[in-house]
N, C-alpha and C positions, 0 to 999 in steps of 0.2 A: 421814818416812811410815814406817811398818813393812812389812811385807812379805803382814802377815794385813792389817793396812786395806789398801795398796795390791788386794789380791785384793778386797779386799768394793767398792772401787772401780773397778773391770774386771767384777766380773760386774756392779755395778749399771745398767753403761756400757751393758752388756751387753745387759739385759734392757730397758733405757728405747731401743738403736739398732733393738732388734727387734721393742717397742711401734710404735716409729715405724713400720717397716718393710709389719710386720700392718696398717695404719689402713684402711681399704676405705672406701672414692665411691659412694655412692647418686648418681643423678641429675642431683636437684637442685645438689650439691657440684661433682659434674664441671662445670657449666652455669654455674653464679658463678666455679668457679674457670677457661676459656676466657673469659668474656669480662671477666677480672681483666686476665690474660695473656701472651691474641691476638697474636701479634705486629703479623700483617694488622689486624686492630682496633685496635691499635696509630697506625697507617698512618692509620689510618682515621679516628680521631680525628685526629691531626694535622692534616689537614683543612679540619676545624672553625675551627680555630684561622688556619687563613691564611681563610677567608673572613673570622672576623669583623673581622681585618685589612683583607682588601679594602670592612665596606665600612664602616671610618671614615676609609677611606679616601676613603671617596666621601662620607661625612656633612660632611666637611671645605673639601669645595669651596663651602661658602658661607662661609666664614670666610676672614679680607683674609690676605694677603701681606707683611706686610712683611722688604724688604733693605737694610745698609748698604753703601754704597761709599765709595773714599777711595781721593783720589791728589796724584802732586808731580808737581811741574816746573819742570826748574835749566836754566837756559842761561847765558848770557853774563853778561846784567844782571840777571836776577830769575831767585825762586827762591819760589815759591808753593803749596801743601794743603790740597785740599778734600777737604772727609767730609760725606758724602751717606744720606741714612733719606731710604726708599721707602716707602709704602706705598700699596696697589691693591686696590680693593674690590669684590670683582663687583658689581653690585645689579642686569641681569637678563640672563639668557643665553636668553635663548628654550623656557625650559621644560627644557634638557639636564639644569641640576640636579637636578630635581626625578624625572627617567627615573633619570638613572643613578643613582640610592639607592631609585630599589624594581624597579630593577634587584640590585642588592647586597642588597635587602632578600629576594627571592625569593629569590637564590644562594645566602644561607643559613639560607630554609628549606627548597629543592631541598639540602642540604648535611646539614641534620639526617634529612632525612625517607635521605638516602643510609645515613645509619653505622648508624641503627634499623635500616633494611635487614639492613647489615652485620649485626647480628648477630642480628634473626633466621635469617640464614643458621643464623649461626658455631652460634649453640642449632641449627639443624635439624643442623648437620654433629655436631657434642657425641650427641647425641637418635641417629643415623642408625649410630656408629662404637662406645655402650650398647648399644646392640641390638645389633649385630651383632657384640663380643664374649659378652654372656648366649647366645649363640647359638652359640657356637663352643663355650662351653663344656657349654651343652649335648647340644653329639653328641658330641665329648667325652668326656663321664661315660656317652653312650649308646654311646661304642665301646670301651672300658672294661664297664660290664654286659656286650657282647652278646662282647668276648671269651673271659669269665667263665665264662662260662653256655658256650659251646664250648669251654674247657676241660674241662668238666664233661662236655662227650660227649666228651670222647678221656676222662677218664677212666673214664667208663662201658663207650667203645669197649673201650676193653684189656681192662675186665675178663674182659666175653663174650665176646672172641677169646681170652682166656687158658681160659675153658672150651669155648674149640671150638664157641660157638651161633651165632657172627659170622665174614667173611670177616675176608682182612689191610685187604683196600682199604677199608673201613672206617677203620681205627684211621691209614692210612697221606692219607685224607679228612678226617681228621677234623684232622692234624698239619699237613696243609697249608690247613684252614683259618685256625689259630693264629696261622700265619706271615700270613697275608694280611688277621687282627685284627689284630700286632703292628702289622706298616707303618702299616694304619691306625691304630689310636692314634694313635706319629711325626705324623704329618699331620700329624690331629684339634688336635694340643700343637701341631705349627709355626705352627698359623692363628693360636689362643690369641695367641703373642708375637707373631703380625703385626698383626691387631683389637688391642693392649695400645699396639703402637707408633706406628698409626694415629692412635689415643688423645690420644699424647703429646706427638704434634706439634701440635693441637688447644691440647694444653694448653699450648705451649711448656716441658715438661721432657725431659730425657734421652729419647732414643729406648728407652735399655736400662734406662729405672727401672721400679724392680716398682711392680704398678697395680694392686691389689687391689680390685676390684667388687664392692660390696655391690647384691644384689636378682639377679629370678630373671623367665625369660620369665611371664606372666600377662598370662592374656586379659581385656581391656577391651571392657563393647561398646557402640560407636559409632553412633549413627546422623547419616546426612543426609541432604538433598535434592536434588535436581541443583537445583531454582526456589531454595531458598535460596539453594546457594554460588551461582547464579550474580549475585544481588541483589548479596549482601555484599561478592562482586568488587566493582561497578560503585557497590558506596561510598562504599567506602575503601581498597582497594585499594593500597601507596603508588607504588606504578610506574605506575600510572598518575596515581597524583598529581605525579610528578617527568612526569614526557608532559606535563603539565597545566600545570605553574609553567614549561617549555619552549617552551610554545603562546604564550605571558603575555607572556616575557622578546623572544620577538621583535616581540612584539606593541609593546612598547614598545622595542626597538630603528628600529623604521617610526616612531613620534614622536619617537626619538631623532637621525634621522637629516631628519628633518622638520625639525626647530627650528634646523637652521641657514637653512633661508630667511626665520628673524627675526633682525632686529636685535639688536646685542647692545649693552649700556649698563656700562659701568665709571665709578666714582672712585680717583684718586689721586690721591698729594697728598707731595710732596716739599721738603723739608727741607734748605737746601745751605748750609754752613759753611765760609768761603776764611780765609785766612793770608796774604797777600802779603807777603815777610818784610827786599826792597828795596825799596822803593817805598815810597810817603808812606802810603799806606793801609794801618794794621795788619790788621784785618780787611773781615769782610762778613757781612752774614745770609737768606742767598735764601728765604723759602717760597713753595710755588707748589700750589695746588686745583682740577684739571683733572673735571669729570663731560666723558667721552665716550663716543657712539654709535661705532656700525658698522654696516654691510647690506650685505653684501655679494651684488649683483645682478644678479652673474650671472658661472660659471665656467666656462662651455662642457658644461653637464649633468652635471656630475662631482654636483652632488647631489643633480639627477632618478635618477640612475643607481647615487647610493646609497641614495636610497630603494625603486629597482627592486628592487634586490637584495635589499634586507628585505625588503621586502615575498615576494618566492619562497621568501627564508629562512620565511618568516610559516605559509608554505603547507607548505612540508614537511614542518614542523614539526606543523602543523593533520593532513596524512595519520600522519603516527610517532605521533599521539595515537592515534586511530583502529587506525593497524595495533599497534601497542603492547597495544589490548584482543581487541583479536584473541585477542592473541597467550599472552595473560593466559586468557583462555578456557578457549582453546586446552590450556592448559599446567595448570589445574583439571579440567578435564573428563576430562584425561589418569592425575591422580592418584586423581582420583575411582573413573572403568572400576576402576580398579588398585585399590583401596578394596576394593571391591564384589568380586572377584574373589577376591582375599584374604581377604575375613571368609568367603566359600564355599566358599573351601577347607579353610581352619581346620576347619567342618560336619564334612562331607567328609573327611576325613583321618581325625579321630575317629571316624568309625564302621570306619573301613579294619582299626587298632589296632584296633577288637575284632575284627574276621572276626578276623586277624589272627596275636590271641592264641588267640583261638579255636583255627584251623589246626597252630599250634607243642601247646597241646592234647594235645589228636587223633595229633597228629603223633606227640608225647612215650610216648604211651602203648601207639602200633605197635610201635614199637620197643623197649620193654619189653619186648612181647610175643609181639616177634619177627614180628608182620606186616608193618613196613617196611622200611626200609635206613637207612643213615646218609644216603644218599645224599639222602633224602626225607626227614627229621630236620634234618640242612644247611641243606637249601633252605628250611623252614619261619622256621627261627634267623632266614636272611638277608631273607625276604620282612616277621620281627616288626623287626626291626632298621632297614630301608628305610623300613618304613611308621612307626616309630615321628621316624624323621629326618625325612620327608619333612611330617611333622606341623611338626613342632620350626622347619624349616622355613619352613616356610608358617605361623605364627603369626608369626616374625622379620617376614616378610612383612606380613603386615596391621596390623604393630606400627609400622613401615617408612611402610607405605602408611598412615599417620593421622600421622605427625607431618607425612610430605612436603607432605599432604593440608593440613596447618592450616600449613603455608608458603605457597604457593599462594594459600590462604584470604589471604594478607598480614598 
């Protein structure tokens, strides 16, 4: 390969890497990456496999068991060996097998609901992290814009001072404001990096990976009423579904313990082949088939005690179901109130920006006409910048309250 060809290859590689690094992610892409690569979600997905295996084990309780045993005997007179094959088939176990299968089905259903809830939680976390980054980027942009305006004011102050129209303290105040503005820009830039690092963790990226975000903070009007929220939660909320399944499992545990009072029936069969090496009988075959029933009539009250404990557990799960409903409603109410509050704040702070813009314009004219001081102009600039940043943060809070409320609705 010539030097020229190598140079072209390096240039193409550099362009390719630059294009890869410059790739931007929108919210939908970020959510899809998280759902695919997040480590916590992968752990939850393994729990599904474990629950499925437990269900298979419960289904096998109805299957027969087969075993084989072999033995040899050696003494001074005789030498013999035997081989036996045993088959055992449960016929009736008091209904406990059916109960255990139902419990396994419910456990699998609960685990699937829990996994879906984990996905919802991860989606919400990505949405909130995405809004945090957009907010930080918007605040950083505003800090830089404010700094440029302060520098322009300092330039004007220097011109007026050189002409003898203002005092030197106007120049000094402007220089102090520039230093403060530069410090705020640095803090805003660091905030962006920290917010991106938090999202990298959710995406299972390296902490320091470059992450370019596609999107802007945009207003979307959402409408919810408390009556609709309450109705929605009581119908399909996943945490209520899990609590109800726990109550059903506890009810089945009572049946399972009660099954211990009933008789059990098993069918067993065995085939034994024996070899006698030092006697006249060379071998023998025996086959046995038996149907056995077992009924425990008294066990010092252990069964009744287990049934009582199962009933207590069922009562606890019923109380937990009621408590879960109250907690879920309270969380939704809190999210709804924050949503309503943030929505109103966005509208109010938008008006505050318009007033601050007019106030800044008036103070600029007054300063240029030598009717106002540099302090008045800097105060107006600070108020305008703060109004814009307050509105940015309020819009971010509103969007995050929307995503949080959607999550709490289930």
